C-alpha positions as CSV (number, residue, x, y, z in Angstrom):
1,M,94.6,130.6,127.1
2,S,95.9,128.6,130.0
3,D,94.1,125.7,131.7
4,E,95.9,126.4,134.9
5,K,93.7,126.5,138.0
6,K,94.1,127.4,141.6
7,W,92.2,127.0,144.8
8,I,90.5,130.1,146.2
9,R,89.4,130.4,149.8
10,T,85.8,131.7,149.8
11,L,83.3,131.6,152.6
12,L,83.3,130.0,156.0
13,C,81.3,126.9,156.1
14,E,79.3,128.3,159.0
15,D,78.3,131.3,156.8
16,V,76.3,129.2,154.3
17,P,73.2,127.8,156.1
18,L,72.1,124.3,155.5
19,R,70.3,123.9,152.1
20,E,70.9,127.5,151.1
21,G,73.3,129.4,148.9
22,R,75.5,132.5,149.2
23,P,77.2,134.7,146.6
24,F,81.0,135.2,146.4
25,R,83.0,137.3,144.0
26,I,86.3,135.9,142.5
27,G,87.9,138.5,140.3
28,D,85.2,139.8,138.0
29,R,83.1,136.7,138.4
30,N,80.2,136.1,140.8
31,I,79.6,132.5,141.9
32,A,77.0,130.9,144.2
33,I,78.1,128.4,146.9
34,F,75.5,126.0,148.2
35,N,75.5,124.0,151.4
36,L,74.0,120.6,150.4
37,G,74.3,119.1,153.9
38,D,77.0,116.6,153.3
39,R,79.1,118.8,151.0
40,F,79.2,122.2,149.3
41,A,78.8,123.0,145.6
42,A,79.8,126.0,143.6
43,I,78.2,127.2,140.4
44,D,78.2,130.4,138.2
45,N,75.7,132.7,140.0
46,R,73.7,133.5,136.8
47,C,70.8,131.5,135.5
48,P,71.4,130.7,131.9
49,H,67.9,131.8,131.1
50,M,67.7,135.5,132.2
51,G,70.7,136.0,134.4
52,A,69.0,135.9,137.8
53,P,71.3,135.3,140.8
54,L,71.1,131.6,141.6
55,S,72.3,132.2,145.1
56,D,68.9,133.8,145.8
57,G,67.1,130.6,144.8
58,F,66.4,127.6,147.0
59,L,67.5,124.0,146.8
60,Y,64.9,121.7,145.4
61,G,65.7,118.1,145.8
62,P,69.2,116.9,146.7
63,T,71.2,119.0,144.1
64,T,68.9,121.2,142.2
65,V,68.6,125.0,142.7
66,L,65.3,126.6,141.7
67,C,66.0,130.0,139.9
68,P,64.2,132.8,141.8
69,L,63.1,134.6,138.6
70,H,61.3,132.0,136.4
71,A,61.6,128.7,138.5
72,Y,64.2,127.1,136.1
73,R,65.8,124.1,137.8
74,I,69.5,123.8,137.5
75,D,71.6,120.9,138.8
76,V,74.4,122.4,140.9
77,D,76.7,119.4,140.1
78,T,76.5,119.5,136.3
79,G,75.2,123.1,135.6
80,R,72.5,121.6,133.4
81,V,69.0,123.1,133.2
82,T,66.7,120.1,134.2
83,S,63.4,121.9,133.8
84,P,62.0,123.2,131.6
85,P,63.8,120.8,129.2
86,N,66.5,122.8,127.4
87,P,69.4,120.6,126.2
88,G,71.7,123.4,125.4
89,A,71.3,125.5,128.6
90,C,73.9,125.2,131.3
91,T,76.0,127.2,133.6
92,E,79.6,126.6,134.8
93,T,80.3,124.6,137.9
94,F,83.5,124.5,140.0
95,R,85.1,121.9,142.2
96,T,85.0,122.5,146.0
97,R,86.9,121.3,149.0
98,L,86.7,122.0,152.7
99,E,89.7,123.1,154.7
100,D,90.1,124.9,158.0
101,G,86.4,125.5,158.2
102,A,86.2,127.3,154.9
103,V,85.0,126.4,151.4
104,W,87.7,126.5,148.7
105,V,86.8,126.7,145.1
106,E,89.0,125.6,142.1
107,F,89.0,128.4,139.7
108,P,90.8,129.3,136.4
109,A,94.0,131.1,137.4
110,N,93.6,133.7,134.6
111,Q,90.3,134.8,136.0
112,T,91.3,135.5,139.5
113,S,92.5,138.9,140.8
114,P,92.8,140.4,144.3
115,G,90.4,143.1,145.4
116,G,86.8,143.7,144.6
117,P,83.9,143.5,147.0
118,N,85.1,140.2,148.6
119,R,88.9,139.8,148.6
120,S,89.9,136.2,148.2
121,D,92.8,134.4,149.7
122,T,94.7,132.1,147.4
123,R,97.1,129.2,147.8
């Protein structure tokens, strides 16, 4: 399995309202992109507890998303569940950058493929 990664163009910055999240599909994976105000964060769009879409949750504090199903709190920077205490529970996070008014996400190259509900541009 390769550790190679590539940057994927996802959503326009203006399409993710301040302090909210939006889903985006890359290959067969669904990720959540959050507008934290001063930057954007990307995280797997599944709560590690019961799989609820984190993009439907709301930001609580500076970097915590509140799961819409059972109110689990997940840090969007680390992917760790911060409440209730569960040291083993976490979800994958992804590096982001802003370019040309869009959010770009660094994603494993072997998990990306064109097509699907949201076609992604790659560089």
